[in-house]
C-alpha positions in Angstrom: -0.2 -0.1 0.3 1.1 3.4 -0.7 2.4 5.4 2.0 -0.2 8.0 1.2 -2.6 5.8 2.0 -1.5 4.9 5.3 -1.6 8.5 6.2 -5.7 8.6 5.4 -6.9 8.2 8.5 -9.7 9.9 10.9 -11.6 9.2 13.9 -10.0 7.0 16.3 -8.0 5.3 14.4 -4.1 3.6 14.6 -1.8 4.5 11.8 0.1 1.1 11.7 -1.1 -1.8 10.4 1.0 -4.8 8.5 0.5 -4.7 4.8 0.6 -7.7 2.8 0.3 -8.6 -0.7 -3.0 -10.5 0.8 -4.7 -8.9 3.9 -5.3 -12.4 5.0 -2.5 -14.5 4.1 -0.5 -14.2 7.3 -3.2 -15.0 10.4 -1.8 -15.2 13.7 -0.4 -18.7 14.6 -0.6 -18.1 18.3 -4.4 -17.4 19.4 -3.4 -16.4 22.5 -1.6 -13.2 21.1 -5.6 -11.8 20.7 -6.3 -11.9 24.3 -2.2 -10.8 25.8 -2.6 -7.7 26.8 -0.1 -5.0 26.3 2.3 -4.0 28.9 0.4 -0.3 29.0 2.7 1.7 31.3 5.9 0.7 29.7 5.2 -0.2 26.5 6.6 -3.1 24.2 10.3 -2.3 25.3 11.0 -1.5 22.0 12.4 1.7 20.7 10.7 2.8 17.9 10.9 6.3 16.5 7.8 8.1 16.3 6.3 10.1 13.5 6.2 13.5 13.6 2.0 13.3 14.0 2.5 10.8 17.1 1.0 13.4 19.4 -2.1 13.5 17.4 -2.5 9.6 18.1 -1.8 10.1 21.7 -4.4 13.5 21.9 -6.9 11.0 20.2 -6.4 8.3 22.8 -6.3 10.2 25.4 -9.5 12.0 24.4 -10.9 8.6 24.1 -10.1 8.3 27.7 -11.9 11.5 28.7 -15.2 9.5 27.1 -14.7 6.6 29.1 -14.3 9.1 32.5 -17.5 11.3 31.7 -19.8 8.3 31.3 -18.4 6.6 34.2 -19.0 9.7 36.7 -22.5 10.2 35.6 -23.2 6.8 35.8 -21.3 6.0 39.0 -23.1 9.3 40.7 -26.4 8.7 39.1 -27.8 7.7 42.4 -27.4 10.8 43.4 -28.1 12.8 40.6 -24.1 13.5 40.1 -24.9 15.0 36.8 -26.4 18.2 37.7 -22.9 18.7 39.6 -20.4 17.5 37.0 -22.2 19.0 34.1 -22.4 22.2 35.6 -19.4 24.7 36.5 -18.0 25.7 39.6 -20.4 27.6 41.7 -23.8 26.8 40.0 -26.5 26.4 42.4 -24.3 27.5 45.2 -22.6 24.4 44.8 -18.3 24.7 45.2 -17.1 21.0 44.1 -13.2 20.6 43.3 -14.1 18.7 39.9 -15.7 21.7 38.6 -13.1 24.2 38.9 -12.4 25.2 35.6 -9.9 23.2 33.7 -10.3 20.1 36.3 -13.8 19.7 34.9 -12.3 18.7 31.5 -11.0 15.5 33.1 -14.0 14.4 34.7 -16.8 15.5 32.1 -14.6 15.8 29.0 -15.9 13.5 26.6 -18.1 15.9 25.0 -15.0 18.1 24.1 -13.4 15.1 23.1 -16.0 14.5 20.5 -14.8 18.2 18.8 -11.4 16.7 19.3 -11.7 14.0 17.5 -13.4 15.8 14.3 -10.5 18.2 14.2 -8.0 15.4 14.4 -9.9 13.5 11.8 -9.9 16.9 9.3 -6.2 17.3 9.8 -4.8 13.4 9.0 -7.7 13.1 6.5 -6.4 15.7 4.4 -2.7 15.2 5.5 -1.9 13.0 2.4 -3.3 14.5 -0.5 -2.2 18.1 0.7 1.1 16.9 0.5 0.7 15.7 -2.5 -1.3 19.0 -3.8 1.3 21.1 -2.7 4.2 18.9 -4.1 5.2 17.8 -7.9 2.9 14.7 -7.4 -0.1 16.5 -7.5 -1.6 14.3 -9.9 -2.1 11.5 -7.7 -4.5 13.7 -5.3 -7.9 12.1 -6.9 -6.5 8.8 -7.1 -5.2 8.8 -3.1 -9.1 10.6 -2.3 -10.2 7.6 -4.3 -9.2 5.0 -2.5 -10.1 6.8 1.4 -13.2 7.1 0.3 -13.9 3.6 -1.1 -12.4 2.4 2.0 -14.2 4.7 4.8 -17.9 3.3 4.8 -16.4 -0.2 5.9 -13.5 1.2 8.2 -16.0 3.5 10.5 -19.0 0.8 10.4 -17.6 -2.4 10.0 -16.6 -2.6 13.9 -19.9 -0.9 15.0 -21.5 -3.8 13.1 -19.2 -6.8 14.7 -19.9 -4.9 18.3 -23.1 -4.2 18.3 -23.9 -7.6 17.3 -21.9 -9.5 19.9 -23.7 -6.7 22.5 -27.0 -7.8 21.5 -26.0 -11.6 21.4 -25.2 -11.4 25.2 -28.4 -10.2 25.8 -30.0 -13.6 25.2 -26.9 -15.8 25.5 -26.2 -14.6 29.2 -29.3 -13.2 30.1 -27.6 -9.9 30.7 -30.2 -6.9 31.1 -29.2 -3.3 29.9 -29.8 -1.0 32.6 -28.6 1.8 29.8 -31.8 3.9 29.7 -31.6 5.2 26.6 -31.7 1.5 24.8 -34.8 -0.2 24.1 -36.0 -3.3 26.2 -34.7 -6.9 24.9 -36.6 -8.4 22.7 -38.8 -12.1 23.6 -36.1 -14.4 21.2 -32.6 -13.6 19.5 -34.0 -14.2 16.3 -36.6 -11.2 16.8 -33.4 -9.3 18.3 -31.3 -10.0 15.3 -34.3 -8.7 13.2 -34.7 -5.9 15.2 -30.5 -5.0 15.3 -30.4 -5.3 11.5 -33.2 -2.5 11.1 -31.8 -0.4 13.7 -28.1 -0.8 12.0 -29.4 -0.2 8.3 -31.3 3.1 9.0 -28.0 4.5 11.3 -25.5 3.4 8.5 -27.2 5.5 6.1 -25.1 8.7 7.0 -27.8 11.1 5.6 -30.4 10.0 7.6 -32.1 12.5 9.7 -31.4 10.1 12.6 -27.8 9.4 13.9 -29.0 6.8 17.0 -28.0 3.2 17.1 -30.0 1.6 19.6 -27.7 -0.8 20.5 -24.3 1.6 21.5 -25.6 5.4 21.6 -22.2 6.5 21.9 -22.1 6.0 18.0 -23.9 8.5 17.6 -20.4 10.3 16.4 -19.8 8.1 13.6 -22.4 9.2 10.8 -21.1 13.2 11.5 -17.5 11.7 11.1 -18.4 10.1 7.4 -20.0 13.5 6.9 -17.2 15.5 7.8 -14.5 13.1 5.6 -17.2 13.6 2.6 -17.3 17.4 3.0 -13.3 17.9 3.3 -12.6 15.5 0.6 -15.0 17.1 -1.8 -13.6 20.8 -0.9 -10.0 19.7 -1.3 -10.7 18.5 -4.4 -12.5 21.7 -5.6 -9.9 23.7 -4.2 -7.1 21.7 -5.9 -6.6 23.9 -8.8 -6.5 26.8 -6.8 -3.3 28.9 -6.0 -2.1 28.4 -2.1 -3.5 32.2 -1.0 -6.6 31.7 -2.6 -6.8 27.8 -1.1 -6.4 29.1 2.4 -8.8 32.0 2.0 -11.5 29.7 0.9 -10.8 27.0 3.4 -11.1 30.0 6.8 -14.3 31.0 4.6 -15.9 27.9 4.8 -15.0 27.7 8.5 -16.7 31.1 8.9 -19.6 29.9 7.0 -20.1 26.9 8.9 -19.9 28.4 12.3 -21.5 31.9 11.8 -23.8 31.6 9.0 -25.1 28.2 9.4 -25.4 25.4 12.3 -22.4 23.6 11.0 -20.2 23.0 13.6 -18.6 19.7 12.9 -18.0 20.8 9.6 -16.3 23.6 11.2 -14.1 21.1 12.9 -13.6 18.8 10.4 -12.7 21.8 8.0 -10.1 23.6 10.7 -8.4 20.4 10.6 -7.9 20.7 7.3 -6.8 24.5 7.2 -4.2 23.7 10.2 -2.9 20.9 8.3 -2.7 22.7 5.2 -0.4 25.5 7.0 1.7 23.2 8.8 2.9 21.6 5.6 3.5 24.8 4.3 5.8 26.0 7.1 7.6 22.6 6.7 8.4 24.0 3.4 8.8 27.4 4.0 6.1 28.0 1.9 3.4 30.2 4.0 1.8 33.6 2.5 4.0 36.5 3.5 1.2 37.6 5.9 1.3 34.4 7.9 5.1 34.3 8.3 5.0 37.2 11.0 3.4 34.3 13.3 6.1 31.7 13.1 8.3 33.2 15.9 5.5 33.8 18.2 6.9 33.5 21.7 5.8 30.0 23.9 4.2 32.3 26.5 1.1 32.8 23.9 0.6 29.3 23.3 0.1 28.5 27.1 -2.3 31.4 27.3 -4.2 29.6 24.3 -4.2 26.8 26.3 -5.7 27.9 29.3 -8.7 30.0 27.3 -9.1 26.0 25.6 -9.3 24.7 29.0 -11.6 27.2 30.3 -13.9 27.1 27.4 -13.6 23.3 27.6 -15.5 23.5 30.6 -18.9 24.7 29.0 -22.1 23.8 31.1 -23.2 20.9 29.1 -26.4 20.0 31.4 -29.1 22.3 29.1 -28.7 23.8 25.7 -30.9 26.6 27.4 -29.2 29.6 26.9 -30.5 31.4 30.0 -29.1 28.7 31.9 -25.7 29.7 30.4 -26.0 33.1 31.4 -26.8 32.4 34.9 -23.6 30.0 35.2 -20.7 31.9 37.1 -18.2 32.8 34.8 -20.2 33.0 31.5 -22.6 35.5 31.2 -20.3 37.6 28.8 -19.4 34.6 27.0 -23.2 33.6 26.1 -23.2 36.7 23.7 -20.5 35.5 21.8 -23.2 32.5 20.6 -23.7 32.8 17.2 -27.3 33.3 16.0 -27.5 30.0 13.7 -26.6 28.0 17.0 -29.2 25.9 18.2 -27.1 24.1 20.5 -24.2 26.7 22.0 -22.1 23.9 23.5 -20.6 22.9 20.1 -19.5 26.1 19.7 -17.6 26.8 22.7 -16.5 23.2 22.2 -15.5 23.8 18.8 -13.2 27.0 19.6 -11.8 24.7 22.9 -10.6 21.3 20.4 -9.1 24.7 17.8 -7.0 26.1 20.2 -5.7 23.0 21.8 -4.6 21.8 18.4 -2.5 25.1 18.3 -1.2 25.6 21.5 0.0 21.3 22.5 2.7 21.2 19.3 4.3 24.3 20.0 4.4 23.2 24.2 7.2 21.0 24.1 6.6 19.1 27.7 2.8 18.8 26.4 3.4 17.4 23.0 5.6 15.2 25.2 3.1 14.0 27.4 0.7 12.9 24.4 4.2 10.9 22.6 4.3 8.8 25.8 4.1 5.0 25.6 0.9 5.2 27.8 -0.9 7.5 25.3 0.4 6.0 22.3 -1.2 2.5 23.6 -4.4 4.1 24.0 -4.3 5.8 20.4 -3.7 2.3 19.0 -7.1 1.1 20.8 -9.1 4.4 21.2 -11.3 3.4 18.5 -12.4 0.1 20.0 -11.9 2.2 23.5 -14.6 4.2 22.1 -17.1 1.3 21.1 -17.1 -1.2 24.3 -16.3 1.0 26.8 -20.1 1.6 27.4 -21.0 -2.0 27.1 -18.8 -2.8 29.5 -20.3 0.3 31.9 -24.1 -1.1 31.1 -23.5 -4.5 32.1 -20.0 -5.3 34.1 -19.6 -1.8 35.5 -23.4 -1.5 36.8 -23.3 -4.4 38.7 -19.7 -3.8 40.2 -21.2 -0.3 41.3 -24.4 -2.2 42.8 -21.9 -4.2 44.8 -20.1 -1.8 46.3 -23.1 0.6 47.4 -23.2 3.4 44.3 -27.1 2.2 43.9 -29.5 4.1 41.2 -33.4 3.1 40.7 -33.1 1.5 37.8 -30.9 -1.8 39.7 -33.9 -2.6 42.0 -36.3 -3.5 39.3 -33.0 -5.4 37.2 -30.4 -6.5 39.7 -31.6 -6.3 43.0 -29.2 -9.6 43.8 -26.2 -7.1 43.5 -26.8 -4.5 45.4 -24.8 -3.8 48.5 -23.2 -7.6 48.2 -19.7 -5.8 49.3 -20.8 -2.1 50.8 -17.4 0.1 50.8 -17.9 3.8 52.2 -18.2 6.7 50.3 -15.4 8.4 52.1 -13.5 11.2 50.0 -14.9 14.3 47.6 -16.8 14.4 44.7 -15.8 12.0 42.1 -12.9 10.6 44.5 -15.3 8.5 46.9 -13.5 5.2 47.4 -16.2 3.0 46.6 -16.3 4.9 42.9 -12.6 4.3 42.6 -12.0 0.9 43.6 -14.2 -0.4 41.0 -11.9 1.2 38.3 -9.0 -1.1 39.5 -11.1 -4.0 37.9 -13.0 -2.0 35.3 -10.4 0.1 33.7 -8.0 -2.7 32.9 -10.8 -4.8 32.0 -12.5 -1.9 29.6 -8.7 -1.6 28.1 -8.0 -5.8 27.2 -11.3 -5.9 26.0 -10.5 -2.7 23.4 -7.2 -4.7 23.0 -8.8 -7.6 22.0 -11.6 -5.9 20.0 -8.7 -3.6 17.9 -6.6 -7.0 17.1 -9.8 -9.2 16.1 -12.3 -6.4 14.4 -10.8 -2.8 14.4 -7.4 -4.2 12.4 -9.3 -6.7 10.5 -11.7 -4.0 8.9 -8.9 -2.0 7.7 -7.2 -4.6 5.9 -10.3 -5.5 4.5 -11.2 -2.5 3.2 -7.7 -1.9 1.8 -8.0 -5.5 0.1 -11.6 -4.8 -1.5 -10.0 -1.6 -2.7 -7.1 -3.2 -4.4 -9.2 -6.4 -5.7 -11.6 -4.3 -7.6 -8.9 -2.1 -9.2 -8.5 -2.3 -13.3 -4.8 -2.4 -12.2 -2.8 -3.8 -9.4 -1.3 -0.3 -7.5 2.2 0.4 -7.3 3.6 0.0 -3.5 6.1 2.7 -2.5 
């Protein structure tokens, strides 16, 4: 596979897959390899040079961990309506919790912001290869690169969802698991009835132009149809601007961002386009080909990026309990900011998350120690399993997690009807500040490594093979075999 195709990655995707002439010619011989966990904290022990965009892999993985944190915090505190604390700002309703402090909140309820970060990263990496070709003497291959990427995209995104939701649905009937997710529909009477319902749900969900992007078997997967739409957007825009001179291309990219943010309600389109623009600028900067009016920003002092990072931390903590603008204006520290919401925006929260994600993307690679953090072995591991982590953490929470929380005394109303036998089996004290209670933290000695382990298994058994399958299918359909570079 050509190097430019390997760079055409997106939401929650890893960057390295072993390539062979036949994607299925060398299956693993040791079955145990699929179930052997990585040494998460120490890496593989091998010293491998990092790619220049390795920090993006780490950021993507850490963002997936923030999604895990948000959903567990809300679920683990639902018995005391903790979402009204976690999703509001410090000082709301005269409540002053450490976890709600500006910046700190992101570590506990930053899962919403993580989605905006995913989309910016996708806009960047999906256009990295074609923009590199466009700016080089090999611009004639831009269309070939995007044809390959677009052909593979649906398979790459939706096949893992299809497999994981099918397994999750089957476990309901095979093991008699009751799903306490309040958004999910109750199980059907028989497995065959469930299969039909699952099929109907998936076919509607996977049609990305459907009005509904909800998946009844994993509501966390709502972001993937928008991911596909954003992918089509940036590739279409890039093709449309491929004949423009550099300055005009940059101006038109910036104009589209303004259009999606301030003229229409297209926050996720703006996120994808911003990722594309940042990628375009970075590639031009590497070649010392930035337009003259942008060169002056090359020598910006590091402290400026610290300021941008601090602003991003603040904006990323926008109150998320409601999309009522009145609620935002009554939230301490957000009254004035509420007037910056564009008229076109229905949900102001995504406007502020967009700006937070954008400022993060600008600041992180220019703050040495911060970029280094996302290049650590642990963050790189998270980046490798990020897509699977995103897909499996919910089912694990709704099954194993719900029962462990009930066993240690973190009770909510739904457990009374569904799993009464698990309640208070081994009650632990709720000592500690909100978000750090003993009977909340102890379960994660099991749940966190379990989730990582299952995510790694799914990465090996589903995620990586789906990427190989999409490439194999593309190569199989070609009239001529592509050259390998």
